[in-house]
C-alpha positions in Angstrom: 201.0 -11.7 137.4 197.7 -10.7 135.7 196.1 -7.2 135.9 194.2 -6.7 139.2 191.9 -3.8 138.6 191.2 -3.4 142.3 194.8 -2.2 142.7 194.6 0.2 139.8 194.2 3.8 141.1 193.7 7.2 139.4 193.3 9.2 142.6 191.7 12.6 142.2 190.9 12.1 138.5 188.0 10.8 136.4 189.2 7.5 134.8 187.6 6.6 131.4 187.6 2.8 132.1 187.6 2.3 135.9 185.3 3.8 138.5 187.2 3.8 141.7 184.1 2.8 143.7 182.5 0.2 141.4 185.3 -1.1 139.1 185.2 -1.2 135.3 182.6 1.1 133.7 179.8 -0.7 131.9 181.1 0.0 128.4 184.6 -1.2 129.4 183.7 -4.4 131.3 184.4 -6.8 128.4 187.8 -5.2 127.7 188.8 -5.1 131.4 187.8 -8.7 132.0 189.7 -9.7 128.9 192.9 -7.8 129.8 192.7 -9.3 133.3 192.7 -12.8 131.8 196.1 -12.2 130.0 199.4 -13.0 131.6 202.4 -10.7 131.6 203.9 -12.6 128.7 200.7 -12.4 126.6 200.5 -8.6 127.3 204.1 -8.2 126.2 203.3 -10.2 123.0 200.4 -7.9 122.2 202.5 -4.8 122.8 205.3 -6.2 120.6 202.8 -7.1 117.9 201.6 -3.5 117.9 205.1 -2.1 117.7 206.0 -4.4 114.8 202.8 -3.5 112.9 203.6 0.2 113.2 207.1 -0.4 111.8 205.9 -2.6 109.0 203.1 -0.2 108.1 205.5 2.8 108.2 203.4 4.8 110.6 205.6 7.8 111.5 205.6 11.3 112.7 208.2 14.0 112.5 209.9 15.9 115.3 211.7 19.1 114.5 215.0 19.6 116.2 217.7 22.2 116.0 219.6 19.9 113.7 216.7 19.3 111.4 213.9 16.8 111.5 213.6 13.2 112.7 211.1 10.6 111.7 210.0 8.4 114.6 207.7 5.4 114.9 204.2 6.4 116.0 203.9 6.0 119.8 200.9 3.8 120.5 199.4 2.3 123.6 197.4 -1.0 123.1 194.8 -0.3 125.7 191.9 1.5 124.0 189.9 4.4 125.4 186.2 3.6 125.6 183.1 5.9 125.5 179.6 4.6 125.5 177.5 5.3 122.4 174.8 6.9 124.5 177.3 9.5 125.8 178.9 9.9 122.3 175.5 10.7 120.7 175.3 13.8 122.9 178.9 14.8 122.1 178.3 14.3 118.4 175.3 16.6 118.4 177.3 19.2 120.3 180.2 19.1 117.8 177.8 19.5 114.9 176.2 22.5 116.6 179.5 24.1 117.2 180.9 23.7 113.7 177.6 24.9 112.1 177.8 28.1 114.2 181.5 28.6 113.5 181.0 28.4 109.7 178.1 30.9 109.9 180.5 33.2 112.0 183.3 33.0 109.5 180.9 33.7 106.6 179.5 36.7 108.4 183.0 38.1 109.1 183.8 38.1 105.4 180.5 39.6 104.4 178.2 41.9 106.5 179.8 41.4 110.0 176.4 41.5 111.6 177.7 39.9 114.8 180.1 42.9 115.3 177.4 45.5 114.4 175.1 43.9 117.0 178.0 44.2 119.6 178.0 40.4 120.3 181.6 40.0 119.1 184.2 42.8 119.7 185.5 44.7 116.7 188.9 45.0 118.3 189.3 41.2 118.5 188.8 41.0 114.7 191.0 44.0 114.1 194.0 42.3 115.7 193.3 38.8 114.3 196.4 37.5 112.5 194.3 34.9 110.6 191.7 37.3 109.1 192.4 37.5 105.4 191.1 40.7 103.7 191.6 38.9 100.4 188.7 36.6 101.2 186.1 39.4 101.8 183.1 38.8 99.6 183.9 35.3 98.5 181.1 32.7 98.6 182.4 29.2 99.0 180.1 26.4 97.9 177.4 25.5 100.5 178.5 28.6 102.5 181.1 26.4 104.3 184.6 27.7 105.1 185.9 25.1 107.6 185.2 21.8 105.8 187.4 19.8 108.1 187.5 20.6 111.7 189.2 18.9 114.7 187.8 20.1 118.0 189.7 18.9 121.1 187.6 17.5 123.9 188.7 17.0 127.5 187.0 15.7 130.7 187.5 17.2 134.1 187.7 15.3 137.4 183.9 15.4 137.8 183.4 13.7 134.4 182.2 16.8 132.6 183.1 17.0 129.0 184.5 20.3 127.6 185.7 21.7 124.3 189.3 22.7 124.9 189.9 24.3 121.5 188.9 24.3 117.8 191.3 23.5 114.9 189.9 25.0 111.7 193.0 25.9 109.6 194.7 22.6 108.6 193.7 20.1 111.4 195.8 17.0 111.5 195.8 13.6 113.1 192.9 11.8 111.4 195.3 9.3 109.7 196.6 8.2 113.1 193.0 7.6 114.2 192.5 5.3 111.3 195.8 3.5 111.7 195.2 3.1 115.4 192.1 1.1 114.6 194.0 -1.1 112.1 196.7 -1.9 114.6 194.2 -2.6 117.4 192.3 -5.0 115.2 195.6 -6.9 114.7 196.3 -7.0 118.4 192.8 -7.8 119.7 190.8 -9.2 116.8 188.7 -11.4 119.1 187.3 -8.3 121.0 185.7 -7.0 117.8 183.7 -10.2 117.4 181.8 -9.8 120.7 181.2 -6.1 121.1 179.4 -3.5 119.0 182.4 -1.2 118.5 181.4 1.6 116.1 183.5 1.7 112.9 185.8 4.6 111.8 187.1 3.2 108.5 184.5 5.0 106.3 186.2 8.4 107.0 188.3 8.5 103.8 185.2 7.8 101.7 183.2 10.4 103.5 186.1 12.9 103.1 186.2 12.2 99.4 182.5 12.6 98.9 182.6 15.9 100.8 185.4 17.2 98.6 183.6 16.1 95.4 180.6 18.0 96.5 182.6 21.2 96.4 183.5 20.9 92.7 182.7 23.9 90.4 181.9 21.3 87.7 179.4 19.0 89.5 178.1 17.6 86.2 181.6 16.1 85.4 183.8 13.6 87.2 185.7 16.0 89.4 189.5 15.9 89.8 190.5 16.1 93.4 194.1 16.5 94.7 195.8 16.7 98.1 198.3 19.7 98.2 201.3 19.0 100.5 204.2 21.2 101.4 206.4 18.1 100.8 208.2 15.3 102.5 209.8 17.4 105.2 206.5 18.5 106.7 205.7 16.9 110.0 202.3 15.7 108.7 203.5 14.3 105.4 202.6 10.7 106.4 199.0 11.9 106.8 199.0 13.7 103.5 200.2 10.7 101.5 198.0 8.3 103.5 194.8 10.3 102.8 195.6 10.7 99.1 196.2 7.0 98.8 193.0 6.1 100.7 190.9 8.4 98.6 192.6 7.4 95.3 193.6 10.9 94.4 196.9 12.6 93.4 199.2 13.9 96.0 200.8 17.1 94.6 203.2 19.8 95.6 202.8 23.4 94.5 205.2 22.9 91.6 202.9 20.3 90.1 200.1 22.8 89.6 199.7 26.0 87.6 197.0 28.5 86.9 196.2 29.0 83.3 195.1 32.1 81.3 191.5 31.1 81.9 192.1 31.3 85.7 191.6 27.6 86.1 194.0 25.3 88.0 195.8 22.6 86.1 198.0 19.7 87.1 201.1 18.8 85.1 201.1 15.2 84.0 203.1 13.1 81.5 200.0 13.3 79.2 199.7 17.1 79.5 197.7 19.5 81.7 194.6 18.2 83.5 192.2 20.6 85.1 191.9 20.4 88.9 188.5 21.0 90.5 189.1 20.6 94.2 192.2 21.0 96.3 192.4 19.6 99.8 195.2 21.9 100.9 197.6 21.0 103.7 199.5 24.3 103.4 198.9 27.4 105.6 197.2 30.4 104.0 200.3 32.6 103.8 202.1 30.1 101.6 199.2 29.3 99.2 199.8 32.0 96.6 202.9 34.1 96.2 201.0 36.7 94.2 198.7 37.5 97.1 200.5 36.4 100.3 204.2 35.7 100.9 206.1 36.5 97.7 208.9 34.2 98.8 206.7 31.1 99.1 207.6 28.3 96.8 205.1 25.9 98.4 201.9 27.2 96.8 200.6 28.1 93.3 200.8 31.6 91.9 197.3 32.7 90.9 195.5 30.2 93.1 193.6 32.8 95.0 192.4 34.4 91.8 191.1 31.0 90.5 189.4 30.4 93.9 187.8 33.8 94.1 186.4 33.3 90.6 184.9 30.0 91.6 187.0 27.9 89.2 188.5 25.7 91.9 187.4 24.7 95.4 189.8 24.9 98.4 189.3 22.9 101.6 189.7 24.4 104.1 188.9 27.7 102.5 191.5 30.4 103.0 190.6 32.7 105.9 188.8 29.9 107.9 191.6 30.3 110.5 190.0 33.6 111.7 187.9 31.3 114.0 190.9 29.2 114.9 192.0 31.7 117.5 191.9 31.0 121.3 190.5 34.4 121.9 187.6 33.7 119.5 187.2 30.4 121.2 186.2 32.2 124.4 183.2 33.8 122.5 181.9 30.5 120.9 179.0 30.1 123.4 177.8 33.6 122.4 178.4 32.8 118.7 176.2 29.7 119.0 173.5 31.7 120.7 173.7 34.5 118.2 173.5 32.3 115.0 171.5 29.3 116.2 169.6 30.7 119.2 170.7 27.7 121.2 172.7 27.0 124.2 176.0 25.1 123.7 175.5 21.4 124.1 179.2 21.1 125.1 180.6 23.8 127.3 183.9 25.7 126.9 186.6 25.5 129.5 186.2 28.7 131.6 188.6 31.3 130.2 190.1 34.7 131.1 190.9 37.1 128.3 194.0 39.0 129.0 192.8 41.8 126.8 190.3 42.7 129.6 191.8 44.6 132.5 190.2 42.5 135.3 191.1 39.2 133.5 194.6 40.4 133.0 195.0 41.2 136.7 193.6 37.9 137.7 195.9 36.0 135.3 199.1 37.8 136.4 198.2 37.2 140.1 197.6 33.5 139.6 200.1 32.4 137.0 201.1 29.5 139.4 197.6 28.0 139.1 196.6 28.7 135.5 197.4 27.5 132.0 198.2 30.4 129.7 198.0 30.0 125.9 198.9 32.2 123.0 196.0 32.9 120.7 197.4 31.2 117.5 200.0 28.6 118.4 199.4 24.9 118.1 201.0 21.6 119.0 201.3 22.6 122.7 204.0 25.2 121.8 204.3 28.7 123.5 202.0 27.9 126.4 202.6 28.0 130.2 201.4 25.3 132.5 201.6 27.4 135.7 201.7 24.6 138.4 204.6 22.9 136.5 206.5 26.0 135.5 209.5 27.5 137.3 209.4 31.0 138.8 211.7 32.2 136.1 209.3 30.9 133.4 206.3 32.5 135.1 208.1 35.8 135.3 209.1 35.7 131.6 205.5 34.8 130.6 204.2 37.7 132.7 206.2 40.1 130.6 205.0 38.5 127.3 201.4 38.8 128.5 201.8 42.5 129.5 203.5 43.3 126.2 200.6 41.9 124.1 197.5 41.1 126.2 195.3 40.4 123.2 197.5 37.4 122.3 196.8 35.4 125.5 194.0 33.6 127.3 194.2 31.8 130.7 192.3 28.8 131.8 192.2 26.8 135.1 194.6 23.8 135.2 192.1 21.0 134.5 192.5 17.6 136.2 192.3 15.9 132.8 190.7 12.4 132.8 193.0 9.4 132.7 192.9 6.0 131.0 194.8 2.8 131.9 198.0 2.7 129.9 200.5 -0.2 129.7 203.8 1.1 131.2 206.4 -1.7 131.1 204.4 -4.5 132.7 202.0 -2.4 134.7 198.8 -0.6 134.1 199.1 3.0 135.2 196.7 6.0 134.7 197.8 8.6 132.1 196.1 11.8 131.1 194.3 12.0 127.8 192.3 14.2 125.5 190.3 13.5 122.3 190.2 15.0 118.9 187.1 14.1 116.9 187.0 15.2 113.2 184.0 16.9 111.7 183.4 17.1 107.9 181.1 19.9 106.7 179.5 19.9 103.2 175.9 19.3 102.1 175.7 17.3 105.3 177.8 17.1 108.5 179.6 14.0 109.6 181.5 13.4 112.9 183.9 10.5 113.3 182.7 7.9 115.8 185.3 8.8 118.4 188.5 10.4 117.2 192.2 10.5 118.0 192.8 9.9 121.7 196.1 11.4 122.6 197.9 10.3 125.8 200.5 11.9 127.9 202.9 9.0 128.3 205.1 10.7 130.9 203.8 10.2 134.4 201.9 13.2 135.7 202.3 15.2 132.5 199.3 17.0 131.0 201.0 17.5 127.5 199.6 15.0 125.1 201.2 16.2 121.8 203.3 13.6 120.1 206.0 16.2 119.4 206.4 16.7 123.1 206.4 13.1 124.3 202.8 12.1 123.9 201.3 9.1 122.3 197.9 7.8 121.3 195.2 5.1 121.8 192.5 3.7 119.7 189.1 5.1 120.7 186.1 2.8 120.9 182.5 4.0 120.9 180.7 1.0 122.4 177.0 0.4 122.1 176.1 -0.9 125.5 172.5 -1.7 124.4 174.0 -5.0 123.1 175.1 -6.0 126.7 
């Protein structure tokens, strides 16, 4: 049996590869024709080759359980998700616009707060923000950038419209899997890269390094860049070590660093102390410096905030950038773009109801069986309610949580997320997906060509997070002008 695309159906959803009326979309025709030419045995061989490559390359992620943590092989589907370059050019422009406005917004909040004085952004939202850091007020990071690395999640609804679902501005993760997905796919389908203009992604590590170097307080010297990790038990440790290796910089823990009497940061080496100029930190704000934040933290570096405030070391992302990584703030991003850039958003938000508003609260509580409700500052798909898939008991419990702290919740319609063909056993079946592109902001702005496509491997599921049963696909931006 070979794949017969006329029998493939994603009823009621927009499918990224197959149009139900006309068959394979233009950018996906070469891939679909090729897959249809393979036998079941050949498909199984390609799937096995991918699984072996993942094991040999040691691509893992960590799942936390009650008994500790478990490393698992990265779940990967060999059928790539495809977007035409023409469509991607618009998405890229929209992502650059969005991150530019968010960085201006963050900088404003830590300085004059003009957007609040002009009554565009509510003061009460900032007052109850758990990620606003008073310790960052008045700091001027290099280039005026606070969120140097951003991962904004994109989704498509059943009519094909692209939306921004959320912005990840604190310590966004997943880019290493985007890069490794491409390596694995090239091993599985090398011939397809010879006949199509698939846009590359493998320059990300170099661009990340160049952006980090641009932040150095000693631009005239060869800067010393390090990646700061919480350690091997962190769920993203694979990514920390991978990026450090790809950039050719040291991977360090907090105990490897110290702040000297001159308020500069130094790394302990067998040859003595070496000054550190730039820290790509993968540790949350509250664990960065026990002198300023949590006194019980052993993950960070005592005095680090003092060194950063004096301009002796650069931190990416800057502490305090998470003030914009709030799902309530997310609802105001269209107004933020209009305020700072005098432009309309190129990519719309998903319609949202803020439970802090009385009418929105009433609507949310009356429609919990139809909505998705999210806490303002959780990530990884935790703490949310998918109303149509929740039990009556769960909806009742969530209603009490919302009424107890309305500021902490937003509600959104349950989107009919787009699907993409996914190899399930020996069959192609539609599975729901999203996309996380990564945006680097420094002297210039760079957007990855595509990003990390996450796929809900369970049939009918809308949860794409790997920690909750999701997997991923390679993402191809294909230049159809070559067809």
